[in-house]
C-alpha angles and dihedrals in degrees: 000000000000122000090246093056095118091058092046120100100191135037116219127188122203121197126192131140092218111084093203090057091054091045087052092050091051092053093044094051098040091113090061097058093108094049100041135042097217125197128183131208130185096207141027091246091054089049092054091050091052089050091057089055100043139030109239130197099198137022120202113189141175118233109221110054130144117254104006109023128202099270091050092047091050092049091049092050092047087055101039102031106019097167092065115104107237122213131174120216108181146140092212118085106165113151095244092057093045094051093048090053100039093094103046102035126090101190138008126214125178129221128276088045119183114243092239094052095049094047092044093050093050093044091051092047091051093047089056089062088066092055094079125043093192110095092195093055091047091055094047094048094046089052090052105108096168142343128244119255132230107272096236094048093046091051091047092052093047092048092050092048091049095045117102087224092044115149123214088210091054090050088052092053091050092048091048088065093054122079099205099044093044094053094048096045090052090050090055100042092050094051114113088241089084094046095215113175095226140029117269117216099165116086091201091056092042091057091052092047093049092048137223096282094055093042091050091047092052098045100036110010100052094016092227093168128052136181126262101260105154105132091201091065117071105230092220089066090057091044088053090056091050092046095054092041095052090046092052091045093052093048092045090052091051095045092048091050093047089054089053094241117171114276092249089055091048089053092045090051091054092047094046090051091050093047099040092105098037088117090064089057090052089053094045092050097047106023103031095160092050090046091053092046094049091046093049096045091047091053098041095047095035088234125145113268091234092055093054090045090053090053095047105030102024090235140049137249088248092063092041091051093047090049092053094045092047090053088051093053101242120162119288093238091058092047092047092049092050093045095053105029088111094036108052092166088079094054119106099235105180091106140019104271137156099272091047093049092051092051091049090048091051090047099051092038088059100044111017096098096043108041131055117248100251092047091046094051090050089050089052090052088055092053101046139018104226110192097216139041115279098159094107093055097041099085088053092052090050090052090049090056093047091050093050093047092049090049097250116160 
């Protein structure tokens, strides 16, 4: 333990079999000694021994190491110390290594990694740990490597991949409808292993960029995704989450496009709408009895789902979803939109941005068919203090919601 350990707030473990790499990391991160209690290990086995002695917040490991390699270490840590945030820092990016690590890893960084990028990634990861106060939930979320898919979408994707006439674009369109597959594919494609020059926020585009072989290996070869098969969860409840999420996503994409936002922001608006309730899926997958209890109480008492969650879990699906997506390294605008889609008072509303678009999409999706325009606008003003005039655009947004709900193109 370093001499400054008492002043440190987070404990970080770096693992690499090359001593000069570890020495370089020590020199690079010297300025962080008062903020981090840093430990260094030259093998996976040594790392596990240190983790038995100390409680670590973050693990940063190389991939290709003799004996226990990075993917094996990540899997062991996920099993033994699931609350630890797991980051890969490696110069090796062969497909086999990537596929073995895709389930247990949270974030990927490539060597050589700029000092600012490494420090920022670790700092942001540590900050996420402060988002939730519930240790049990932190452990469960950190251990979540993927989320199950809807059976029909999963089967469609597998059938398309196995078909001799299978189209990668068609596979992308199928995946874009699925919350779990979309989030994981975006985590993978935006990792520095693939070295793409820009951030990808469209699952359909991500699938094309990754290519047929990698997508087939992920979905079929390593069986990364599975179907919802928990008999204790009524599938219609999961389908309901998907239906509302897809509707919000479609409306958000159209609103963002109508406001002439940049293409990346339009894609982010769609993804944030699709992923807004990803926290509900985490709860349903890991705490199905509590999920059913919250759902039933919310319906019976006509109380917002998030209020019942807060009473029973001490947190909400919005915070849980933002925590998971933050661990997976998705764009900040998506994470912010997911985190605040039930708490618009925390949104910065001095301009049209992705989080605001997602909230507006969710709002008009919920009320557009049932409330007249003037009453609906007054209701919106009660919900959120928007710092600029949106009255002129509001009728168009309502029409977008109506068109989406009625199945218009």
